mmCIF file as gemmi writes it, N, C-alpha and C atoms, coordinates in Angstrom:
data_model
loop_
_atom_site.group_PDB
_atom_site.id
_atom_site.type_symbol
_atom_site.label_atom_id
_atom_site.label_alt_id
_atom_site.label_comp_id
_atom_site.label_asym_id
_atom_site.label_entity_id
_atom_site.label_seq_id
_atom_site.pdbx_PDB_ins_code
_atom_site.Cartn_x
_atom_site.Cartn_y
_atom_site.Cartn_z
_atom_site.occupancy
_atom_site.B_iso_or_equiv
_atom_site.pdbx_formal_charge
_atom_site.auth_seq_id
_atom_site.auth_asym_id
_atom_site.pdbx_PDB_model_num
ATOM 1 N N . MET Axp A 1 ? -35.077 -5.764 -25.529 1 0 ? 1 A 1
ATOM 2 C CA . MET Axp A 1 ? -34.485 -5.501 -26.605 1 0 ? 1 A 1
ATOM 3 C C . MET Axp A 1 ? -33.985 -6.558 -27.536 1 0 ? 1 A 1
ATOM 4 N N . LYS Axp A 2 ? -34.64 -6.619 -28.36 1 0 ? 2 A 1
ATOM 5 C CA . LYS Axp A 2 ? -34.389 -7.778 -29.333 1 0 ? 2 A 1
ATOM 6 C C . LYS Axp A 2 ? -33.566 -7.854 -30.348 1 0 ? 2 A 1
ATOM 7 N N . VAL Axp A 3 ? -33.071 -9.148 -30.532 1 0 ? 3 A 1
ATOM 8 C CA . VAL Axp A 3 ? -31.773 -9.473 -30.975 1 0 ? 3 A 1
ATOM 9 C C . VAL Axp A 3 ? -31.488 -8.825 -32.5 1 0 ? 3 A 1
ATOM 10 N N . THR Axp A 4 ? -32.888 -8.502 -33.366 1 0 ? 4 A 1
ATOM 11 C CA . THR Axp A 4 ? -32.93 -7.982 -34.636 1 0 ? 4 A 1
ATOM 12 C C . THR Axp A 4 ? -33.172 -5.963 -34.476 1 0 ? 4 A 1
ATOM 13 N N . ASP Axp A 5 ? -33.463 -6.053 -33.383 1 0 ? 5 A 1
ATOM 14 C CA . ASP Axp A 5 ? -32.855 -4.347 -32.855 1 0 ? 5 A 1
ATOM 15 C C . ASP Axp A 5 ? -31.624 -4.249 -32.269 1 0 ? 5 A 1
ATOM 16 N N . PHE Axp A 6 ? -30.937 -5.059 -31.297 1 0 ? 6 A 1
ATOM 17 C CA . PHE Axp A 6 ? -29.722 -4.858 -31.604 1 0 ? 6 A 1
ATOM 18 C C . PHE Axp A 6 ? -28.711 -5.148 -33.022 1 0 ? 6 A 1
ATOM 19 N N . ASN Axp A 7 ? -29.248 -5.637 -33.605 1 0 ? 7 A 1
ATOM 20 C CA . ASN Axp A 7 ? -28.073 -6.24 -35.141 1 0 ? 7 A 1
ATOM 21 C C . ASN Axp A 7 ? -28.46 -4.857 -35.956 1 0 ? 7 A 1
ATOM 22 N N . LYS Axp A 8 ? -29.357 -4.102 -35.697 1 0 ? 8 A 1
ATOM 23 C CA . LYS Axp A 8 ? -29.586 -2.32 -36.746 1 0 ? 8 A 1
ATOM 24 C C . LYS Axp A 8 ? -28.983 -1.64 -36.363 1 0 ? 8 A 1
ATOM 25 N N . GLY Axp A 9 ? -28.488 -1.398 -35.178 1 0 ? 9 A 1
ATOM 26 C CA . GLY Axp A 9 ? -27.63 -0.466 -34.274 1 0 ? 9 A 1
ATOM 27 C C . GLY Axp A 9 ? -28.461 -0.069 -33.533 1 0 ? 9 A 1
ATOM 28 N N . THR Axp A 10 ? -29.306 0.063 -33.103 1 0 ? 10 A 1
ATOM 29 C CA . THR Axp A 10 ? -29.818 0.879 -31.822 1 0 ? 10 A 1
ATOM 30 C C . THR Axp A 10 ? -28.834 0.781 -31.404 1 0 ? 10 A 1
ATOM 31 N N . THR Axp A 11 ? -28.979 1.761 -29.801 1 0 ? 11 A 1
ATOM 32 C CA . THR Axp A 11 ? -28.38 2.21 -28.904 1 0 ? 11 A 1
ATOM 33 C C . THR Axp A 11 ? -28.314 1.255 -27.975 1 0 ? 11 A 1
ATOM 34 N N . TYR Axp A 12 ? -27.491 1.171 -27.285 1 0 ? 12 A 1
ATOM 35 C CA . TYR Axp A 12 ? -27.217 -0.321 -26.371 1 0 ? 12 A 1
ATOM 36 C C . TYR Axp A 12 ? -27.557 0.163 -25.164 1 0 ? 12 A 1
ATOM 37 N N . ASN Axp A 13 ? -28.2 0.098 -24.553 1 0 ? 13 A 1
ATOM 38 C CA . ASN Axp A 13 ? -28.743 0.393 -23.192 1 0 ? 13 A 1
ATOM 39 C C . ASN Axp A 13 ? -28.69 0.202 -21.788 1 0 ? 13 A 1
ATOM 40 N N . GLY Axp A 14 ? -27.52 -0.715 -21.83 1 0 ? 14 A 1
ATOM 41 C CA . GLY Axp A 14 ? -27.191 -2.193 -20.439 1 0 ? 14 A 1
ATOM 42 C C . GLY Axp A 14 ? -28.346 -3.467 -20.409 1 0 ? 14 A 1
ATOM 43 N N . ILE Axp A 15 ? -28.906 -3.52 -21.231 1 0 ? 15 A 1
ATOM 44 C CA . ILE Axp A 15 ? -29.594 -4.487 -21.135 1 0 ? 15 A 1
ATOM 45 C C . ILE Axp A 15 ? -29.16 -5.693 -22.49 1 0 ? 15 A 1
ATOM 46 N N . LEU Axp A 16 ? -29.057 -6.917 -22.064 1 0 ? 16 A 1
ATOM 47 C CA . LEU Axp A 16 ? -28.512 -7.682 -22.632 1 0 ? 16 A 1
ATOM 48 C C . LEU Axp A 16 ? -30.117 -7.67 -24.005 1 0 ? 16 A 1
ATOM 49 N N . PRO Axp A 17 ? -28.871 -8.428 -24.992 1 0 ? 17 A 1
ATOM 50 C CA . PRO Axp A 17 ? -30.498 -8.532 -25.97 1 0 ? 17 A 1
ATOM 51 C C . PRO Axp A 17 ? -30.456 -9.786 -26.021 1 0 ? 17 A 1
ATOM 52 N N . ARG Axp A 18 ? -32.182 -10.629 -26.261 1 0 ? 18 A 1
ATOM 53 C CA . ARG Axp A 18 ? -32.785 -11.629 -25.815 1 0 ? 18 A 1
ATOM 54 C C . ARG Axp A 18 ? -33.685 -11.771 -27.078 1 0 ? 18 A 1
ATOM 55 N N . ARG Axp A 19 ? -33.731 -13.155 -26.963 1 0 ? 19 A 1
ATOM 56 C CA . ARG Axp A 19 ? -34.468 -13.886 -28.379 1 0 ? 19 A 1
ATOM 57 C C . ARG Axp A 19 ? -35.998 -13.272 -27.614 1 0 ? 19 A 1
ATOM 58 N N . PRO Axp A 20 ? -36.738 -13.583 -28.567 1 0 ? 20 A 1
ATOM 59 C CA . PRO Axp A 20 ? -38.327 -13.259 -28.174 1 0 ? 20 A 1
ATOM 60 C C . PRO Axp A 20 ? -39.076 -14.281 -27.227 1 0 ? 20 A 1
ATOM 61 N N . ASP Axp A 21 ? -38.268 -15.501 -27.094 1 0 ? 21 A 1
ATOM 62 C CA . ASP Axp A 21 ? -38.726 -16.45 -26.103 1 0 ? 21 A 1
ATOM 63 C C . ASP Axp A 21 ? -38.004 -17.201 -24.955 1 0 ? 21 A 1
ATOM 64 N N . MET Axp A 22 ? -37.099 -15.651 -24.554 1 0 ? 22 A 1
ATOM 65 C CA . MET Axp A 22 ? -36.276 -15.852 -23.743 1 0 ? 22 A 1
ATOM 66 C C . MET Axp A 22 ? -37.075 -15.095 -22.924 1 0 ? 22 A 1
ATOM 67 N N . SER Axp A 23 ? -37.17 -15.643 -21.264 1 0 ? 23 A 1
ATOM 68 C CA . SER Axp A 23 ? -37.691 -15.248 -20.479 1 0 ? 23 A 1
ATOM 69 C C . SER Axp A 23 ? -36.953 -14.798 -19.302 1 0 ? 23 A 1
ATOM 70 N N . GLU Axp A 24 ? -37.289 -13.649 -18.508 1 0 ? 24 A 1
ATOM 71 C CA . GLU Axp A 24 ? -36.701 -12.788 -17.089 1 0 ? 24 A 1
ATOM 72 C C . GLU Axp A 24 ? -35.414 -13.893 -16.823 1 0 ? 24 A 1
ATOM 73 N N . GLU Axp A 25 ? -35.723 -14.745 -16.099 1 0 ? 25 A 1
ATOM 74 C CA . GLU Axp A 25 ? -34.803 -15.53 -15.443 1 0 ? 25 A 1
ATOM 75 C C . GLU Axp A 25 ? -33.635 -16.378 -16.029 1 0 ? 25 A 1
ATOM 76 N N . LYS Axp A 26 ? -34.195 -16.94 -17.597 1 0 ? 26 A 1
ATOM 77 C CA . LYS Axp A 26 ? -32.596 -17.015 -18.495 1 0 ? 26 A 1
ATOM 78 C C . LYS Axp A 26 ? -31.52 -15.93 -19.046 1 0 ? 26 A 1
ATOM 79 N N . VAL Axp A 27 ? -32.916 -14.372 -18.667 1 0 ? 27 A 1
ATOM 80 C CA . VAL Axp A 27 ? -31.635 -13.111 -19.111 1 0 ? 27 A 1
ATOM 81 C C . VAL Axp A 27 ? -30.733 -12.982 -18.009 1 0 ? 27 A 1
ATOM 82 N N . THR Axp A 28 ? -31.464 -13.09 -16.868 1 0 ? 28 A 1
ATOM 83 C CA . THR Axp A 28 ? -30.911 -13.232 -15.543 1 0 ? 28 A 1
ATOM 84 C C . THR Axp A 28 ? -29.418 -14.089 -15.216 1 0 ? 28 A 1
ATOM 85 N N . ILE Axp A 29 ? -30.215 -15.39 -15.657 1 0 ? 29 A 1
ATOM 86 C CA . ILE Axp A 29 ? -29.38 -16.129 -16.094 1 0 ? 29 A 1
ATOM 87 C C . ILE Axp A 29 ? -28.437 -16.237 -16.458 1 0 ? 29 A 1
ATOM 88 N N . ARG Axp A 30 ? -28.541 -15.471 -17.899 1 0 ? 30 A 1
ATOM 89 C CA . ARG Axp A 30 ? -27.203 -14.71 -18.504 1 0 ? 30 A 1
ATOM 90 C C . ARG Axp A 30 ? -26.196 -14.474 -18.239 1 0 ? 30 A 1
ATOM 91 N N . LYS Axp A 31 ? -26.897 -12.932 -17.485 1 0 ? 31 A 1
ATOM 92 C CA . LYS Axp A 31 ? -26.218 -12.129 -16.91 1 0 ? 31 A 1
ATOM 93 C C . LYS Axp A 31 ? -25.041 -12.495 -16.143 1 0 ? 31 A 1
ATOM 94 N N . TYR Axp A 32 ? -25.778 -13.584 -14.537 1 0 ? 32 A 1
ATOM 95 C CA . TYR Axp A 32 ? -24.874 -13.909 -13.979 1 0 ? 32 A 1
ATOM 96 C C . TYR Axp A 32 ? -23.982 -15.046 -14.563 1 0 ? 32 A 1
ATOM 97 N N . LYS Axp A 33 ? -23.543 -15.485 -15.77 1 0 ? 33 A 1
ATOM 98 C CA . LYS Axp A 33 ? -22.844 -16.212 -16.353 1 0 ? 33 A 1
ATOM 99 C C . LYS Axp A 33 ? -21.879 -15.317 -16.913 1 0 ? 33 A 1
ATOM 100 N N . MET Axp A 34 ? -22.228 -14.429 -17.619 1 0 ? 34 A 1
ATOM 101 C CA . MET Axp A 34 ? -21.148 -12.77 -17.945 1 0 ? 34 A 1
ATOM 102 C C . MET Axp A 34 ? -20.197 -12.841 -16.973 1 0 ? 34 A 1
ATOM 103 N N . TYR Axp A 35 ? -21.307 -12.222 -15.703 1 0 ? 35 A 1
ATOM 104 C CA . TYR Axp A 35 ? -20.22 -11.677 -14.562 1 0 ? 35 A 1
ATOM 105 C C . TYR Axp A 35 ? -19.176 -12.676 -14.171 1 0 ? 35 A 1
ATOM 106 N N . CYS Axp A 36 ? -19.505 -13.925 -14.112 1 0 ? 36 A 1
ATOM 107 C CA . CYS Axp A 36 ? -18.888 -15.068 -13.519 1 0 ? 36 A 1
ATOM 108 C C . CYS Axp A 36 ? -17.506 -14.898 -14.354 1 0 ? 36 A 1
ATOM 109 N N . ILE Axp A 37 ? -17.786 -15.326 -16.03 1 0 ? 37 A 1
ATOM 110 C CA . ILE Axp A 37 ? -16.619 -15.104 -16.811 1 0 ? 37 A 1
ATOM 111 C C . ILE Axp A 37 ? -15.861 -14.12 -16.527 1 0 ? 37 A 1
ATOM 112 N N . LEU Axp A 38 ? -16.538 -12.345 -16.8 1 0 ? 38 A 1
ATOM 113 C CA . LEU Axp A 38 ? -15.497 -11.156 -16.278 1 0 ? 38 A 1
ATOM 114 C C . LEU Axp A 38 ? -14.655 -11.672 -14.891 1 0 ? 38 A 1
ATOM 115 N N . PHE Axp A 39 ? -15.454 -11.889 -13.735 1 0 ? 39 A 1
ATOM 116 C CA . PHE Axp A 39 ? -14.763 -12.045 -12.354 1 0 ? 39 A 1
ATOM 117 C C . PHE Axp A 39 ? -13.651 -13.163 -12.474 1 0 ? 39 A 1
ATOM 118 N N . PHE Axp A 40 ? -14.021 -14.542 -13.184 1 0 ? 40 A 1
ATOM 119 C CA . PHE Axp A 40 ? -12.402 -15.113 -13.546 1 0 ? 40 A 1
ATOM 120 C C . PHE Axp A 40 ? -11.76 -14.677 -14.262 1 0 ? 40 A 1
ATOM 121 N N . ILE Axp A 41 ? -11.868 -14.078 -15.19 1 0 ? 41 A 1
ATOM 122 C CA . ILE Axp A 41 ? -10.792 -13.631 -16.056 1 0 ? 41 A 1
ATOM 123 C C . ILE Axp A 41 ? -9.941 -12.036 -15.543 1 0 ? 41 A 1
ATOM 124 N N . LEU Axp A 42 ? -10.922 -11.315 -14.695 1 0 ? 42 A 1
ATOM 125 C CA . LEU Axp A 42 ? -10.28 -10.209 -13.909 1 0 ? 42 A 1
ATOM 126 C C . LEU Axp A 42 ? -9.079 -11.663 -12.397 1 0 ? 42 A 1
ATOM 127 N N . PHE Axp A 43 ? -10.046 -12.089 -11.95 1 0 ? 43 A 1
ATOM 128 C CA . PHE Axp A 43 ? -9.1 -12.767 -11.453 1 0 ? 43 A 1
ATOM 129 C C . PHE Axp A 43 ? -7.853 -12.91 -11.404 1 0 ? 43 A 1
ATOM 130 N N . VAL Axp A 44 ? -7.568 -14.087 -12.68 1 0 ? 44 A 1
ATOM 131 C CA . VAL Axp A 44 ? -6.625 -14.655 -13.083 1 0 ? 44 A 1
ATOM 132 C C . VAL Axp A 44 ? -5.671 -13.293 -13.537 1 0 ? 44 A 1
ATOM 133 N N . LEU Axp A 45 ? -6.483 -12.452 -14.789 1 0 ? 45 A 1
ATOM 134 C CA . LEU Axp A 45 ? -5.509 -11.13 -14.475 1 0 ? 45 A 1
ATOM 135 C C . LEU Axp A 45 ? -4.838 -10.944 -13.177 1 0 ? 45 A 1
ATOM 136 N N . PHE Axp A 46 ? -5.808 -10.73 -12.293 1 0 ? 46 A 1
ATOM 137 C CA . PHE Axp A 46 ? -4.694 -10.266 -10.934 1 0 ? 46 A 1
ATOM 138 C C . PHE Axp A 46 ? -3.491 -11.277 -10.427 1 0 ? 46 A 1
ATOM 139 N N . LEU Axp A 47 ? -3.691 -12.791 -10.394 1 0 ? 47 A 1
ATOM 140 C CA . LEU Axp A 47 ? -2.95 -13.307 -10.079 1 0 ? 47 A 1
ATOM 141 C C . LEU Axp A 47 ? -1.833 -13.502 -11.079 1 0 ? 47 A 1
ATOM 142 N N . ILE Axp A 48 ? -1.723 -13.042 -12.205 1 0 ? 48 A 1
ATOM 143 C CA . ILE Axp A 48 ? -0.649 -12.969 -13.067 1 0 ? 48 A 1
ATOM 144 C C . ILE Axp A 48 ? -0.383 -12.19 -13.025 1 0 ? 48 A 1
ATOM 145 N N . THR Axp A 49 ? -0.816 -11.006 -12.915 1 0 ? 49 A 1
ATOM 146 C CA . THR Axp A 49 ? 0.332 -9.258 -12.276 1 0 ? 49 A 1
ATOM 147 C C . THR Axp A 49 ? 0.884 -9.596 -11.029 1 0 ? 49 A 1
ATOM 148 N N . THR Axp A 50 ? 0.08 -10.455 -10.122 1 0 ? 50 A 1
ATOM 149 C CA . THR Axp A 50 ? 0.611 -10.502 -8.69 1 0 ? 50 A 1
ATOM 150 C C . THR Axp A 50 ? 2.255 -11.209 -8.819 1 0 ? 50 A 1
ATOM 151 N N . VAL Axp A 51 ? 2.033 -12.181 -9.353 1 0 ? 51 A 1
ATOM 152 C CA . VAL Axp A 51 ? 3.342 -13.334 -9.887 1 0 ? 51 A 1
ATOM 153 C C . VAL Axp A 51 ? 4.425 -12.516 -10.287 1 0 ? 51 A 1
ATOM 154 N N . ILE Axp A 52 ? 4.118 -11.682 -11.691 1 0 ? 52 A 1
ATOM 155 C CA . ILE Axp A 52 ? 5.086 -11.037 -12.243 1 0 ? 52 A 1
ATOM 156 C C . ILE Axp A 52 ? 5.838 -9.5 -11.479 1 0 ? 52 A 1
ATOM 157 N N . VAL Axp A 53 ? 5.08 -9.122 -10.243 1 0 ? 53 A 1
ATOM 158 C CA . VAL Axp A 53 ? 5.668 -8.141 -9.297 1 0 ? 53 A 1
ATOM 159 C C . VAL Axp A 53 ? 6.158 -8.948 -8.348 1 0 ? 53 A 1
ATOM 160 N N . SER Axp A 54 ? 6.218 -9.739 -8.057 1 0 ? 54 A 1
ATOM 161 C CA . SER Axp A 54 ? 6.652 -10.863 -7.031 1 0 ? 54 A 1
ATOM 162 C C . SER Axp A 54 ? 7.894 -10.992 -7.427 1 0 ? 54 A 1
ATOM 163 N N . VAL Axp A 55 ? 8.162 -11.548 -8.805 1 0 ? 55 A 1
ATOM 164 C CA . VAL Axp A 55 ? 9.449 -12.055 -9.216 1 0 ? 55 A 1
ATOM 165 C C . VAL Axp A 55 ? 10.222 -11.481 -9.22 1 0 ? 55 A 1
ATOM 166 N N . ILE Axp A 56 ? 9.844 -10.101 -9.887 1 0 ? 56 A 1
ATOM 167 C CA . ILE Axp A 56 ? 10.3 -8.643 -10.118 1 0 ? 56 A 1
ATOM 168 C C . ILE Axp A 56 ? 10.917 -8.025 -8.947 1 0 ? 56 A 1
ATOM 169 N N . LEU Axp A 57 ? 10.183 -8.081 -7.726 1 0 ? 57 A 1
ATOM 170 C CA . LEU Axp A 57 ? 10.871 -7.405 -6.269 1 0 ? 57 A 1
ATOM 171 C C . LEU Axp A 57 ? 11.537 -8.688 -5.793 1 0 ? 57 A 1
ATOM 172 N N . GLY Axp A 58 ? 11.252 -9.648 -6.152 1 0 ? 58 A 1
ATOM 173 C CA . GLY Axp A 58 ? 12.484 -10.941 -6.021 1 0 ? 58 A 1
ATOM 174 C C . GLY Axp A 58 ? 13.887 -10.443 -6.546 1 0 ? 58 A 1
ATOM 175 N N . ILE Axp A 59 ? 13.735 -9.953 -7.428 1 0 ? 59 A 1
ATOM 176 C CA . ILE Axp A 59 ? 15.003 -10.015 -8.259 1 0 ? 59 A 1
ATOM 177 C C . ILE Axp A 59 ? 15.803 -8.604 -7.583 1 0 ? 59 A 1
ATOM 178 N N . ASN Axp A 60 ? 15.233 -7.804 -7.544 1 0 ? 60 A 1
ATOM 179 C CA . ASN Axp A 60 ? 15.468 -6.409 -7.103 1 0 ? 60 A 1
ATOM 180 C C . ASN Axp A 60 ? 16.367 -7.079 -5.643 1 0 ? 60 A 1
ATOM 181 N N . ILE Axp A 61 ? 15.445 -7.599 -4.859 1 0 ? 61 A 1
ATOM 182 C CA . ILE Axp A 61 ? 16.163 -8.222 -3.437 1 0 ? 61 A 1
ATOM 183 C C . ILE Axp A 61 ? 17.23 -8.654 -3.142 1 0 ? 61 A 1
ATOM 184 N N . LYS Axp A 62 ? 17.61 -9.738 -4.587 1 0 ? 62 A 1
ATOM 185 C CA . LYS Axp A 62 ? 18.655 -10.125 -4.177 1 0 ? 62 A 1
ATOM 186 C C . LYS Axp A 62 ? 19.778 -8.944 -4.974 1 0 ? 62 A 1
ATOM 187 N N . HIS Axp A 63 ? 19.46 -8.29 -6.047 1 0 ? 63 A 1
ATOM 188 C CA . HIS Axp A 63 ? 20.289 -7.253 -6.428 1 0 ? 63 A 1
ATOM 189 C C . HIS Axp A 63 ? 21.126 -6.381 -5.194 1 0 ? 63 A 1
ATOM 190 N N . GLU Axp A 64 ? 19.856 -5.818 -4.175 1 0 ? 64 A 1
ATOM 191 C CA . GLU Axp A 64 ? 20.321 -5.168 -3.657 1 0 ? 64 A 1
ATOM 192 C C . GLU Axp A 64 ? 21.117 -5.64 -2.636 1 0 ? 64 A 1
ATOM 193 N N . GLN Axp A 65 ? 20.895 -7.385 -2.136 1 0 ? 65 A 1
ATOM 194 C CA . GLN Axp A 65 ? 21.599 -7.806 -1.581 1 0 ? 65 A 1
ATOM 195 C C . GLN Axp A 65 ? 23.137 -8.068 -1.57 1 0 ? 65 A 1
ATOM 196 N N . TYR Axp A 66 ? 23.704 -8.013 -2.747 1 0 ? 66 A 1
ATOM 197 C CA . TYR Axp A 66 ? 24.687 -8.459 -3.641 1 0 ? 66 A 1
ATOM 198 C C . TYR Axp A 66 ? 25.167 -7.087 -3.422 1 0 ? 66 A 1
ATOM 199 N N . LEU Axp A 67 ? 24.525 -5.694 -3.515 1 0 ? 67 A 1
ATOM 200 C CA . LEU Axp A 67 ? 25.381 -3.93 -3.595 1 0 ? 67 A 1
ATOM 201 C C . LEU Axp A 67 ? 25.66 -4.134 -1.987 1 0 ? 67 A 1
ATOM 202 N N . GLU Axp A 68 ? 24.589 -4.297 -1.114 1 0 ? 68 A 1
ATOM 203 C CA . GLU Axp A 68 ? 25.098 -4.555 0.93 1 0 ? 68 A 1
ATOM 204 C C . GLU Axp A 68 ? 26.399 -5.228 0.76 1 0 ? 68 A 1
ATOM 205 N N . ASP Axp A 69 ? 26.436 -6.755 -0.158 1 0 ? 69 A 1
ATOM 206 C CA . ASP Axp A 69 ? 27.973 -6.976 0.266 1 0 ? 69 A 1
ATOM 207 C C . ASP Axp A 69 ? 29.094 -6.59 -0.355 1 0 ? 69 A 1
ATOM 208 N N . GLN Axp A 70 ? 28.756 -5.843 -1.4 1 0 ? 70 A 1
ATOM 209 C CA . GLN Axp A 70 ? 29.772 -5.373 -2.068 1 0 ? 70 A 1
ATOM 210 C C . GLN Axp A 70 ? 30.043 -3.746 -0.891 1 0 ? 70 A 1
ATOM 211 N N . LEU Axp A 71 ? 29.305 -3.211 -0.413 1 0 ? 71 A 1
ATOM 212 C CA . LEU Axp A 71 ? 29.514 -1.767 0.285 1 0 ? 71 A 1
ATOM 213 C C . LEU Axp A 71 ? 30.701 -2.464 1.758 1 0 ? 71 A 1
ATOM 214 N N . GLU Axp A 72 ? 29.768 -3.52 2.431 1 0 ? 72 A 1
ATOM 215 C CA . GLU Axp A 72 ? 30.726 -4.224 3.292 1 0 ? 72 A 1
ATOM 216 C C . GLU Axp A 72 ? 32.215 -4.222 3.151 1 0 ? 72 A 1
ATOM 217 N N . GLY Axp A 73 ? 32.095 -5.208 1.938 1 0 ? 73 A 1
ATOM 218 C CA . GLY Axp A 73 ? 33.674 -5.586 1.262 1 0 ? 73 A 1
ATOM 219 C C . GLY Axp A 73 ? 34.414 -4.362 1.629 1 0 ? 73 A 1
ATOM 220 N N . CYS Axp A 74 ? 33.593 -3.019 0.904 1 0 ? 74 A 1
ATOM 221 C CA . CYS Axp A 74 ? 34.557 -1.599 0.672 1 0 ? 74 A 1
ATOM 222 C C . CYS Axp A 74 ? 34.946 -0.86 2.09 1 0 ? 74 A 1
ATOM 223 N N . MET Axp A 75 ? 33.634 -1.373 3.338 1 0 ? 75 A 1
ATOM 224 C CA . MET Axp A 75 ? 34.443 -0.724 4.197 1 0 ? 75 A 1
ATOM 225 C C . MET Axp A 75 ? 34.816 -1.276 4.864 1 0 ? 75 A 1
ATOM 226 N N . GLU Axp A 76 ? 35.307 -2.977 4.829 1 0 ? 76 A 1
ATOM 227 C CA . GLU Axp A 76 ? 36.467 -3.722 5.107 1 0 ? 76 A 1
ATOM 228 C C . GLU Axp A 76 ? 37.798 -3.199 4.412 1 0 ? 76 A 1
ATOM 229 N N . MET Axp A 77 ? 37.442 -3.112 3.264 1 0 ? 77 A 1
ATOM 230 C CA . MET Axp A 77 ? 38.963 -2.655 3.187 1 0 ? 77 A 1
ATOM 231 C C . MET Axp A 77 ? 39.418 -0.848 3.731 1 0 ? 77 A 1
ATOM 232 N N . ARG Axp A 78 ? 38.638 -0.145 3.619 1 0 ? 78 A 1
ATOM 233 C CA . ARG Axp A 78 ? 38.711 1.122 3.95 1 0 ? 78 A 1
ATOM 234 C C . ARG Axp A 78 ? 38.961 0.843 5.528 1 0 ? 78 A 1
ATOM 235 N N . ASP Axp A 79 ? 38.796 0.278 6.823 1 0 ? 79 A 1
ATOM 236 C CA . ASP Axp A 79 ? 38.807 0.299 7.902 1 0 ? 79 A 1
ATOM 237 C C . ASP Axp A 79 ? 39.876 -0.791 7.8 1 0 ? 79 A 1
ATOM 238 N N . SER Axp A 80 ? 40.304 -1.743 7.078 1 0 ? 80 A 1
ATOM 239 C CA . SER Axp A 80 ? 41.749 -2.197 7.398 1 0 ? 80 A 1
ATOM 240 C C . SER Axp A 80 ? 42.82 -1.216 6.873 1 0 ? 80 A 1
ATOM 241 N N . PHE Axp A 81 ? 42.5 -0.418 5.762 1 0 ? 81 A 1
ATOM 242 C CA . PHE Axp A 81 ? 43.754 0.309 5.416 1 0 ? 81 A 1
ATOM 243 C C . PHE Axp A 81 ? 43.78 1.287 7.013 1 0 ? 81 A 1
ATOM 244 N N . ILE Axp A 82 ? 42.971 2.364 6.795 1 0 ? 82 A 1
ATOM 245 C CA . ILE Axp A 82 ? 42.788 3.416 7.913 1 0 ? 82 A 1
ATOM 246 C C . ILE Axp A 82 ? 43.397 2.501 8.815 1 0 ? 82 A 1
ATOM 247 N N . TYR Axp A 83 ? 42.971 2.149 9.388 1 0 ? 83 A 1
ATOM 248 C CA . TYR Axp A 83 ? 43.52 1.242 11.028 1 0 ? 83 A 1
ATOM 249 C C . TYR Axp A 83 ? 45.317 0.454 10.991 1 0 ? 83 A 1
ATOM 250 N N . HIS Axp A 84 ? 45.798 -0.055 10.249 1 0 ? 84 A 1
ATOM 251 C CA . HIS Axp A 84 ? 46.996 -0.352 9.653 1 0 ? 84 A 1
ATOM 252 C C . HIS Axp A 84 ? 47.778 0.562 9.387 1 0 ? 84 A 1
ATOM 253 N N . GLY Axp A 85 ? 47.453 1.735 7.994 1 0 ? 85 A 1
ATOM 254 C CA . GLY Axp A 85 ? 48.358 2.078 7.849 1 0 ? 85 A 1
ATOM 255 C C . GLY Axp A 85 ? 48.027 3.607 9.037 1 0 ? 85 A 1
ATOM 256 N N . ASN Axp A 86 ? 47.891 3.572 9.932 1 0 ? 86 A 1
ATOM 257 C CA . ASN Axp A 86 ? 47.799 4.997 10.893 1 0 ? 86 A 1
ATOM 258 C C . ASN Axp A 86 ? 48.852 4.66 12.298 1 0 ? 86 A 1
ATOM 259 N N . PRO Axp A 87 ? 49.29 5.074 12.2 1 0 ? 87 A 1
ATOM 260 C CA . PRO Axp A 87 ? 50.403 4.752 13.753 1 0 ? 87 A 1
ATOM 261 C C . PRO Axp A 87 ? 49.399 5.11 14.957 1 0 ? 87 A 1
ATOM 262 N N . THR Axp A 88 ? 48.442 6.294 15.255 1 0 ? 88 A 1
ATOM 263 C CA . THR Axp A 88 ? 47.588 6.831 16.103 1 0 ? 88 A 1
ATOM 264 C C . THR Axp A 88 ? 47.009 5.676 16.385 1 0 ? 88 A 1
ATOM 265 N N . GLY Axp A 89 ? 46.347 4.676 15.79 1 0 ? 89 A 1
ATOM 266 C CA . GLY Axp A 89 ? 45.401 3.619 16.412 1 0 ? 89 A 1
ATOM 267 C C . GLY Axp A 89 ? 44.337 3.999 15.621 1 0 ? 89 A 1
ATOM 268 N N . GLY Axp A 90 ? 43.895 4.091 14.558 1 0 ? 90 A 1
ATOM 269 C CA . GLY Axp A 90 ? 42.612 4.239 14.296 1 0 ? 90 A 1
ATOM 270 C C . GLY Axp A 90 ? 42.172 6.037 14.249 1 0 ? 90 A 1
ATOM 271 N N . THR Axp A 91 ? 42.591 6.849 14.831 1 0 ? 91 A 1
ATOM 272 C CA . THR Axp A 91 ? 41.634 8.195 15.064 1 0 ? 91 A 1
ATOM 273 C C . THR Axp A 91 ? 43.046 8.988 13.995 1 0 ? 91 A 1
ATOM 274 N N . ARG Axp A 92 ? 41.977 9.398 13.136 1 0 ? 92 A 1
ATOM 275 C CA . ARG Axp A 92 ? 42.28 10.506 12.251 1 0 ? 92 A 1
ATOM 276 C C . ARG Axp A 92 ? 43.182 11.874 13.059 1 0 ? 92 A 1
ATOM 277 N N . VAL Axp A 93 ? 44.028 12.671 12.654 1 0 ? 93 A 1
ATOM 278 C CA . VAL Axp A 93 ? 44.631 14.071 12.692 1 0 ? 93 A 1
ATOM 279 C C . VAL Axp A 93 ? 44.321 14.662 12.14 1 0 ? 93 A 1
ATOM 280 N N . LYS Axp A 94 ? 43.738 15.621 12.353 1 0 ? 94 A 1
ATOM 281 C CA . LYS Axp A 94 ? 43.374 17.062 11.15 1 0 ? 94 A 1
ATOM 282 C C . LYS Axp A 94 ? 44.654 18.025 10.959 1 0 ? 94 A 1
C-alpha cells in the first residue's frame, strides 16, 4: 500500500503505508519500532496502575488497623465493665 493510496482514504488492511522506495526490511523494522513503543507505553501504564493500586491498598490496610484498634479498645471497656460490675466474677446470670 502506498502513502498516496492511504491518504486517499482506502481501507486499512493492517499493512503499514510505505513509500515506494522502502524495502520490506525497512517496513519490518518500522513495525518492530512501532510494537516496541506500544509495549513500552503499555508497560509504563501497568507500572502506574500498580503503584496506584498499592497506594490504595496501603491506605485501606492502615484504616483497617485503626478500626481493629478501636474494636479492641471497645472490647476491653466492655470486659472491664462486665467483670468489675458483676459480683459473680464475670459469669452472666440469665
